[in-house]
C-alpha positions in Angstrom: 27.0 19.0 7.2 27.1 15.3 6.2 29.0 13.0 8.5 29.7 9.3 7.9 29.4 6.2 10.1 26.4 7.4 12.1 23.5 5.5 13.5 20.1 6.5 12.3 19.6 8.5 15.5 22.9 10.2 15.2 22.2 11.1 11.6 18.9 12.7 12.6 20.4 14.9 15.3 23.4 15.7 13.1 21.0 17.3 10.6 18.9 18.9 13.3 22.0 20.6 14.7 23.4 21.5 11.3 20.2 23.0 9.9 17.8 23.8 12.8 15.9 26.5 11.0 15.8 25.0 7.6 12.5 23.3 6.5 12.4 19.6 7.2 8.8 18.8 6.1 6.1 20.5 4.1 2.6 19.3 3.7 -1.0 20.3 3.1 -2.1 21.7 6.5 -5.8 21.2 5.6 -5.2 17.4 5.9 -3.7 17.7 9.4 -6.0 20.3 11.1 -3.7 23.1 10.2 -0.9 21.6 12.3 2.1 23.9 12.5 1.0 25.8 9.4 1.9 23.0 7.0 5.6 22.8 7.7 8.2 21.8 10.3 11.8 23.0 10.6 14.3 20.5 11.7 14.3 22.0 15.2 10.5 21.8 15.3 10.5 18.3 14.0 13.0 17.2 16.7 10.8 18.8 19.4 7.7 16.8 18.1 9.8 13.6 17.8 11.1 14.0 21.4 7.6 14.5 22.7 6.4 11.3 20.9 9.5 9.4 22.2 8.9 10.5 25.8 5.2 9.6 25.4 6.2 6.1 24.3 8.7 5.7 27.2 5.9 6.8 29.5 3.8 4.0 28.2 6.6 1.6 29.0 8.3 1.0 25.7 11.5 -0.9 26.4 14.7 -1.1 24.3 14.5 -3.6 21.5 10.7 -3.9 21.6 8.7 -3.7 18.4 6.2 -1.0 17.4 4.1 -1.5 14.3 3.0 1.3 12.0 0.1 1.0 9.5 -0.6 4.2 7.7 -0.4 6.1 4.5 2.5 8.6 4.1 2.3 11.7 6.3 4.7 13.9 8.3 3.4 12.0 11.3 4.5 8.7 9.8 8.1 10.1 9.8 7.8 11.5 13.3 6.7 8.1 14.6 9.4 6.3 12.7 12.2 8.5 14.0 10.8 8.5 17.6 10.5 4.7 17.8 14.1 4.2 16.5 15.4 6.9 18.8 13.9 5.1 21.8 16.0 2.1 20.9 13.0 0.2 19.7 12.3 -1.5 16.4 9.7 -0.1 13.9 7.7 -2.8 12.1 6.1 -1.5 8.9 2.6 -2.6 7.8 1.0 -1.8 4.5 -2.2 0.1 5.1 -4.0 -2.0 2.5 -3.4 -5.3 4.2 -6.3 -7.4 5.5 -7.0 -7.9 9.2 -5.6 -11.5 9.0 -2.4 -10.3 7.4 -2.0 -7.6 10.1 -2.6 -10.2 12.8 0.2 -12.3 11.3 2.7 -9.4 11.3 1.8 -8.1 14.8 2.0 -11.6 16.3 5.1 -12.7 14.4 6.9 -9.5 15.4 5.4 -9.5 18.9 4.6 -5.8 18.5 3.5 -4.0 21.7 2.2 -0.9 20.1 0.5 -0.1 16.8 0.2 3.2 15.0 -2.7 3.4 12.6 -3.4 6.2 10.1 -7.2 6.5 9.9 -10.5 5.2 11.2 -10.9 2.8 8.3 -7.8 1.0 9.3 -8.7 1.2 13.0 -12.1 -0.4 12.4 -10.4 -3.2 10.4 -8.1 -3.9 13.3 -10.3 -3.7 16.4 -12.3 -6.9 15.8 -9.1 -8.9 15.9 -7.6 -7.5 19.1 -8.0 -10.8 21.0 -6.0 -12.5 18.2 -3.0 -10.1 18.9 -2.2 -10.8 22.6 1.1 -8.8 22.7 -0.6 -5.6 21.6 -1.1 -3.1 24.5 -2.0 0.2 22.8 -3.2 1.5 19.4 -2.2 5.0 18.6 -4.2 6.9 15.9 -1.8 9.1 13.8 -4.1 12.1 14.2 -3.7 14.9 16.7 -7.3 15.5 17.5 -8.9 12.1 17.3 -11.2 11.0 20.1 -12.0 7.4 21.0 -13.8 5.8 23.9 -12.0 2.5 23.4 -9.6 1.8 26.3 -6.9 0.5 23.9 -7.0 3.5 21.6 -5.3 6.9 22.0 -4.6 9.7 19.6 -1.2 11.0 18.5 -2.2 14.3 20.2 -2.7 12.4 23.5 0.6 10.7 23.1 2.3 14.0 22.5 0.6 15.5 25.6 1.7 12.5 27.6 5.3 13.1 26.5 5.0 16.8 27.3 3.6 16.0 30.8 6.5 13.6 31.6 9.1 15.4 29.5 11.4 16.3 32.4 11.1 12.8 33.9 11.7 11.0 30.6 14.0 13.3 28.5 17.2 12.0 30.1 16.2 8.3 29.4 15.2 9.3 25.8 18.6 10.9 25.2 20.4 7.9 26.7 18.4 5.6 24.4 19.3 7.3 21.1 22.9 8.0 22.1 23.4 4.3 23.1 22.0 2.9 19.8 24.7 0.7 18.2 25.3 -0.1 14.6 24.4 -3.7 15.1 21.1 -2.9 16.8 17.9 -3.7 14.9 16.2 -0.6 13.6 13.3 -1.9 11.6 11.5 -5.0 10.3 9.9 -4.8 6.9 7.7 -7.7 5.7 8.4 -8.5 2.1 5.3 -8.7 -0.1 5.8 -12.1 -1.6 4.3 -13.0 -5.0 4.2 -16.7 -4.3 3.5 -17.0 -0.5 3.4 -15.4 2.9 5.8 -12.4 3.5 8.9 -12.7 5.6 10.1 -10.1 8.1 13.4 -8.7 6.9 15.5 -7.2 9.7 17.5 -4.1 9.0 20.0 -2.7 11.5 21.4 0.8 12.0 24.4 -0.4 10.0 22.2 -1.5 7.1 20.9 2.1 6.8 24.2 3.9 7.7 26.4 1.9 5.2 23.8 2.3 2.5 23.4 6.1 3.0 27.2 6.6 3.1 27.6 4.6 -0.1 24.7 6.5 -1.7 26.1 9.9 -0.8 29.5 9.1 -2.3 28.1 7.5 -5.4 25.7 10.3 -6.2 28.3 13.0 -5.7 30.7 11.2 -8.1 28.1 10.4 -10.7 26.6 13.8 -11.4 23.7 14.3 -9.0 24.9 15.3 -5.6 22.4 15.4 -2.7 22.3 18.2 0.0 20.2 20.4 2.2 19.0 22.5 -0.8 17.1 19.6 -2.2 13.4 18.8 -1.8 12.1 15.2 -2.2 8.5 14.3 -2.9 7.2 11.4 -0.8 4.2 9.5 -2.2 5.2 5.9 -2.7 4.3 3.8 0.5 6.7 4.4 3.3 5.9 0.9 4.3 8.2 -0.2 1.5 12.0 0.3 1.6 12.1 2.2 -1.7 10.5 5.5 -0.5 11.5 5.1 3.1 15.1 4.6 2.1 15.5 6.7 -1.1 13.3 9.5 0.0 12.7 9.8 3.7 15.9 8.6 5.3 18.1 10.0 2.5 16.5 13.4 3.1 17.1 13.0 6.9 20.8 12.1 6.3 21.5 15.1 4.0 19.1 17.6 5.4 16.8 17.9 2.4 13.2 18.9 2.7 10.5 16.1 2.6 7.3 17.2 0.8 4.3 14.9 1.4 1.9 14.4 -1.5 -1.8 14.6 -0.6 -2.2 11.2 -2.2 -0.9 9.3 -5.2 -3.9 10.5 -7.1 -2.7 14.1 -6.7 0.9 13.4 -7.8 1.0 15.9 -10.7 -0.6 18.7 -8.7 1.7 18.1 -5.8 4.7 18.2 -8.2 3.8 21.7 -9.2 3.0 22.8 -5.7 6.2 21.6 -4.0 8.6 21.7 -6.9 10.8 18.7 -5.8 14.4 18.4 -7.0 14.2 14.6 -6.9 11.7 11.9 -6.3 11.4 8.1 -6.4 8.9 6.4 -8.5 7.9 3.0 -9.9 7.7 2.3 -13.7 3.9 2.0 -13.7 3.5 5.6 -12.6 6.0 6.8 -15.3 3.9 4.8 -17.8 0.7 6.5 -16.6 2.3 10.0 -16.9 3.3 9.0 -20.5 -0.2 7.6 -21.3 -2.0 10.6 -19.9 0.1 12.9 -22.1 -0.5 10.6 -25.1 -4.3 10.7 -24.4 -4.3 14.5 -24.3 -2.5 14.6 -27.6 -4.8 12.0 -29.2 -7.7 14.4 -28.6 -6.1 17.0 -30.8 -4.7 15.7 -34.2 -3.0 19.0 -34.8 -1.2 19.0 -31.4 -0.3 15.3 -31.9 1.2 15.9 -35.3 3.3 18.8 -34.0 4.5 16.9 -31.0 5.4 13.8 -33.1 7.6 16.1 -35.2 9.2 17.5 -32.1 9.9 14.0 -30.8 11.7 13.0 -34.0 13.8 16.1 -33.7 14.4 15.4 -30.0 15.4 11.8 -30.8 17.9 13.0 -33.3 19.3 15.5 -30.8 19.5 12.8 -28.1 22.1 10.9 -30.1 24.5 13.7 -29.3 24.2 12.8 -25.6 25.2 9.2 -26.3 28.7 7.7 -26.1 29.9 4.7 -28.2 28.4 2.2 -25.6 24.9 3.6 -25.8 25.1 5.6 -22.5 23.6 9.0 -22.2 25.0 12.1 -20.4 21.9 13.5 -18.7 23.6 15.9 -16.3 22.5 19.5 -16.4 26.0 20.6 -17.0 26.0 18.9 -20.4 25.4 21.6 -23.0 23.4 19.7 -25.6 22.6 22.7 -27.9 26.2 23.7 -28.4 27.0 20.2 -29.7 24.2 20.1 -32.4 24.7 21.0 -36.0 23.3 24.4 -36.9 20.1 23.1 -38.6 19.3 20.6 -35.9 20.0 23.2 -33.3 17.4 25.6 -34.7 14.8 22.8 -34.9 15.6 21.5 -31.5 15.2 25.0 -30.0 11.6 25.0 -31.3 10.9 21.4 -30.2 12.3 22.1 -26.8 9.6 24.7 -26.2 7.1 21.8 -26.5 9.2 19.5 -24.3 9.1 22.2 -21.6 5.4 21.5 -21.2 6.2 17.9 -20.3 9.0 19.0 -17.9 6.5 21.4 -16.3 4.5 18.3 -15.1 7.3 17.6 -12.7 7.5 21.2 -11.4 10.3 23.7 -12.3 13.2 22.4 -10.1 13.4 18.7 -11.0 17.0 17.6 -11.3 16.5 13.8 -11.6 14.1 11.1 -10.8 14.6 7.5 -9.7 12.9 4.4 -11.0 13.1 1.0 -9.3 11.0 -1.8 -7.9 10.4 -3.2 -11.4 12.0 -2.8 -14.9 11.2 0.2 -16.9 10.9 0.0 -20.7 14.0 1.4 -22.5 11.7 3.2 -25.0 9.9 4.9 -22.1 13.2 6.0 -20.6 14.3 7.4 -24.0 11.1 9.4 -24.3 11.8 11.1 -20.9 15.4 11.6 -21.9 14.3 13.2 -25.2 12.0 15.7 -23.4 14.7 16.5 -20.8 13.5 14.5 -17.8 16.5 12.4 -16.5 14.9 9.3 -15.0 17.7 7.1 -13.5 16.9 3.4 -13.2 18.3 1.4 -10.3 17.9 -1.9 -8.6 17.6 -3.0 -5.0 15.5 -5.0 -2.5 14.2 -4.8 1.0 17.0 -7.1 2.1 19.6 -4.7 0.7 18.1 -1.5 2.2 17.2 -0.4 -1.3 19.6 0.3 -4.2 22.7 -1.8 -4.9 22.9 -0.6 -8.5 22.1 2.7 -10.2 22.6 4.3 -13.6 24.9 7.3 -13.1 23.6 10.5 -14.5 26.7 11.0 -16.6 26.4 7.7 -18.3 22.8 6.3 -18.1 22.1 3.2 -20.2 18.4 2.4 -20.8 17.6 -1.3 -20.5 20.1 -1.7 -17.6 20.0 -0.9 -13.9 23.5 0.5 -14.0 26.7 -0.7 -12.4 27.1 -1.8 -8.7 26.8 1.3 -6.6 26.2 2.8 -3.2 28.8 0.7 -1.4 27.5 -2.7 -2.6 29.3 -5.5 -4.4 27.5 -7.6 -7.0 28.4 -11.0 -8.6 26.6 -13.5 -10.7 26.2 -17.1 -9.7 26.8 -19.8 -12.3 23.0 -19.9 -13.1 22.9 -16.1 -13.4 21.4 -15.3 -10.0 22.5 -11.9 -8.7 24.3 -12.1 -5.4 25.1 -9.1 -3.2 27.5 -8.2 -0.3 28.7 -5.0 1.3 26.6 -2.1 2.3 23.0 -2.4 3.4 22.6 -6.1 3.6 20.0 -7.2 6.1 20.5 -9.2 9.3 18.1 -12.0 8.4 14.4 -13.0 8.5 12.6 -12.7 11.8 11.8 -16.1 13.4 12.9 -17.9 10.2 16.5 -19.4 10.7 16.2 -21.9 7.9 15.0 -19.2 5.4 17.8 -16.9 6.6 20.4 -19.6 6.1 19.0 -20.4 2.6 19.2 -16.7 1.7 23.0 -16.6 1.9 25.8 -18.4 0.2 28.4 -20.2 2.2 30.8 -17.3 1.9 28.1 -14.8 3.1 26.7 -13.2 -0.1 22.9 -12.6 -0.2 21.1 -14.5 -2.9 18.6 -12.0 -4.4 16.5 -14.5 -6.4 16.8 -12.4 -9.5 18.5 -13.5 -12.7 20.8 -10.9 -14.3 23.5 -10.4 -17.0 26.4 -8.0 -17.1 27.6 -6.1 -20.1 31.1 -4.9 -21.2 30.7 -1.7 -19.2 29.8 -3.5 -15.9 26.2 -2.5 -16.2 23.6 -5.1 -15.1 20.4 -6.0 -16.8 17.6 -7.8 -14.8 16.2 -10.7 -16.7 13.5 -11.7 -14.2 12.8 -13.3 -10.9 14.3 -16.7 -10.8 10.9 -18.1 -9.7 9.1 -16.2 -12.5 11.0 -17.7 -15.4 8.7 -19.7 -17.6 9.9 -23.2 -18.6 8.2 -24.2 -21.9 7.6 -27.9 -22.6 9.8 -27.5 -25.7 12.8 -26.8 -23.5 13.0 -23.0 -23.9 13.0 -20.5 -21.0 11.1 -17.3 -21.3 11.3 -14.2 -19.1 7.8 -12.7 -18.6 9.4 -9.4 -17.6 10.8 -8.9 -21.0 7.5 -9.4 -22.7 5.5 -7.4 -20.2 7.9 -4.5 -20.6 7.2 -4.2 -24.3 3.6 -3.3 -23.5 4.7 -0.4 -21.3 4.3 2.4 -23.9 1.0 1.0 -25.3 -1.9 3.4 -24.7 -4.3 0.5 -25.2 -3.0 -1.9 -22.5 -3.1 -1.4 -18.8 -2.0 -4.8 -17.5 -0.7 -8.0 -19.0 0.0 -11.4 -17.4 2.2 -13.9 -19.3 1.5 -17.7 -19.1 3.4 -20.7 -20.5 4.9 -23.0 -17.8 5.1 -26.5 -19.1 3.2 -25.6 -22.2 4.2 -25.6 -25.8 3.8 -21.8 -26.3 3.2 -18.5 -24.7 -0.3 -17.0 -24.0 -1.4 -13.8 -22.3 -4.2 -12.3 -20.2 -4.6 -8.6 -21.2 -6.4 -5.9 -19.3 -7.3 -2.9 -21.6 -6.7 0.7 -20.5 -10.4 1.1 -19.5 -10.0 4.9 -18.9 -8.5 5.5 -22.4 -11.2 3.4 -24.2 -14.1 5.0 -22.3 -12.8 8.4 -23.4 -12.3 7.2 -26.9 -15.7 5.5 -27.2 -17.4 8.7 -25.9 -15.5 10.8 -28.5 -16.3 8.4 -31.3 -20.0 8.0 -30.3 -19.6 4.3 -29.5 -22.1 3.1 -26.9 -21.5 0.5 -24.2 -23.3 -0.6 -21.1 -22.3 1.9 -18.5 -24.2 0.1 -15.7 -21.6 -2.7 -16.0 -18.7 -0.3 -15.4 -17.4 -0.6 -11.8 -15.1 1.9 -10.1 -13.0 1.4 -7.0 -10.8 3.7 -5.0 -7.2 2.8 -5.5 -4.5 5.0 -3.8 -7.0 7.8 -3.4 -8.3 7.9 -7.0 -11.5 6.4 -8.5 -10.2 3.8 -11.0 -12.3 1.7 -13.3 -11.7 -2.0 -12.3 -14.4 -3.8 -14.3 -16.4 -3.3 -17.5 -19.1 -5.4 -19.4 -18.5 -8.0 -22.1 -19.9 -5.5 -24.7 -17.1 -3.1 -23.8 -14.2 -5.6 -24.5 -16.0 -6.9 -27.6 -16.0 -3.5 -29.3 -14.1 -3.9 -32.6 -12.1 -0.7 -32.1 -10.7 -2.0 -28.8 -10.0 -5.5 -30.1 -8.3 -4.1 -33.2 -6.0 -1.8 -31.2 -5.0 -4.5 -28.8 -4.4 -7.0 -31.6 -2.1 -4.4 -33.3 -0.3 -3.9 -30.0 0.2 -7.7 -29.6 1.6 -8.0 -33.1 3.9 -5.0 -32.5 5.2 -6.7 -29.3 5.6 -10.1 -31.1 7.7 -8.5 -33.8 10.3 -7.7 -31.1 10.4 -11.3 -29.7 12.2 -14.6 -30.5 9.9 -17.2 -32.1 9.5 -19.2 -28.9 8.7 -16.0 -26.9 5.9 -14.9 -29.2 2.3 -14.6 -27.8 0.4 -17.2 -29.8 -3.0 -16.7 -28.0 -4.3 -14.0 -25.8 -7.6 -13.2 -24.0 -8.9 -9.7 -23.3 -10.3 -9.7 -19.8 -12.9 -7.3 -18.4 -11.6 -7.0 -14.9 -8.5 -5.3 -13.7 -6.0 -7.3 -11.5 -6.3 -5.7 -8.0 -4.8 -6.0 -4.6 -8.3 -6.3 -3.1 -8.8 -9.5 -5.1 -5.5 -10.9 -3.9 -4.0 -10.7 -7.4 -1.4 -7.9 -6.7 1.0 -7.4 -3.9 1.1 -4.0 -2.0 3.9 -3.0 -4.4 1.6 -3.9 -7.4 3.4 -7.0 -8.5 1.2 -9.8 -9.9 0.7 -12.8 -7.7 1.3 -15.6 -10.1 -0.4 -18.4 -8.2 -3.6 -16.4 -7.5 -4.1 -15.3 -11.1 -3.5 -18.8 -12.4 -6.2 -20.0 -10.1 -8.7 -17.2 -10.9 -8.3 -17.6 -14.6 -7.6 -21.4 -14.9 -10.5 -22.0 -17.3 -9.7 -19.0 -19.5 -6.0 -20.1 -19.7 -7.0 -23.7 -20.4 -9.2 -22.6 -23.2 -6.3 -20.7 -24.9 -4.4 -23.9 -25.1 -7.3 -25.7 -26.7 -7.5 -23.2 -29.5 -5.5 -23.7 -32.7 -2.3 -21.6 -32.7 
């Protein structure tokens, strides 16, 4: 039973008491030593959380102290999160991909006393820097059966047993801690993954989460996609980021939904079929990959491609009957599309929909809706998913706003926008177009950075997001780009790279693109081909290339091609496809936005090379440094 105005701890126990025997978490037991048979009920989860909490209190965790957590998603991640917060402490999230130096900065800046780590690779990265983190007293491996001889290291299993041993002595203190949490108390600190400099620790309170969840619950119920205990959410985006932690984990805790944990991002589609989620949160890049994988499969069979292209044309015609006069689509399941179609189109759509069902099956057989945020998603890509019957709702939010402040309602979704203000937030535009936010979810400030905190707010208390936006006649917002990302051409024109990059989203030939042009006379681009697609295409066409120059690296649990040889990118077929893609993109741009020169590069932008943030946004300064000579050469060429 949903209740409003609860602290995070109260919300957890409200769900535990309302649905004790319902499933709280499901996961692959083989990854966790068979722990609890691969699932926890809410009652069982509470028992585990309480043992962890009592274990932390036995170690000496005081109210308000900071505990860092550096691990990939798992049921244990959630257990630790809830336990720390219930102890009245503050959870500090750390991306598992960060370097030792970055971890040292976060631990020292937050003065964390304890650090949860997810695996031995992370532990071995951290141990050499222990003397550089003087506040750290204990490292806890998020594995039940891990053994270590290091005096600073203990396993989650050992922490649980410590809590069990001292349960009678510590349970009263634990209960007093969570019951005495106040709305204004700090709950968590998340370090923003800055694209231009060092991250800042954004402080979120219990009120930040509570007000956001209450607003979200109301908004979703009114807009056609209510959330409740019958839902299952798939968690696979990093819980270190507010998007999955807020929109998946804590939303599920608040409403009593089941959290299913993907084995890894690489097994996303398999996990969708296994767990059959009713909703999930995803970033545009993964929607693009799902689309590209489907297109690659079709490309291998001309007959299937021709048939599906026909179905898409039929579906696009049928989609118009979901649209109102403002270009908004009703994507609710209650909307009876077939009954609204003319007889002839209805017959053709019935046939086409049998093909669309194969795309929907990729998401399991219970998917009601999906979220997209963290970056803009191409309108054409959204329309593809709408056409095949997968309602992807785009929204907008930041770490500092505890996730979403705007969302497209399912009853009136408008591609190309992030929807109207939502979830208890208020939005306004500054004279220069910057989006400003107040109301639910707004953060407390940046840890140890009073000047940056002051600069982040207007004189009347509105948070300055740093994003440029516009609002249409329906009150829907469109994100133009980050204020710092806008390119100022020497000819006096401003260009939003986000717009240009978004036009490449549905290209099967291009994996990444980086737009350049600051203080130059025209726009240029660095283009990374879709290596996987071209390797498959070359093999199919009998085109040879130097396979010894091909380099793979593990990214999010999958082996991804990150580098190829010069002969690969010089293949005429590849160059021709990319040139056609650039021309197609240019045809949709204003003259001053057109890409006049581009360079195909043979190495993917990666987080390992410092070119991407943990949320996969490009780091402008780093890429400009890495490719300075290449960029300079493009401006020496004749346009």
